[in-house]
C-alpha angles and dihedrals in degrees: 000000000000126000110215105177146011093269092055089045091055093048092048091048092049091049092048089052091050094053098030093121095050114146119246111259095035129110089243091056091052090047090050092052091051092048092049092051091050093046091050092049091050090049092047092048091048093051091047090052091051092051091051093057 
């Protein structure tokens, strides 16, 4: 999963909030892990872009 813009970021963040308490071993837990990785990458890329300005 790759987040490409602020709108996708907001949707991913909302979904992560909705399934935040997912139990390990469930589909929701796997989805949450993927969402958190994508959100972190987007955040890291955004901070990197700001530093380069």
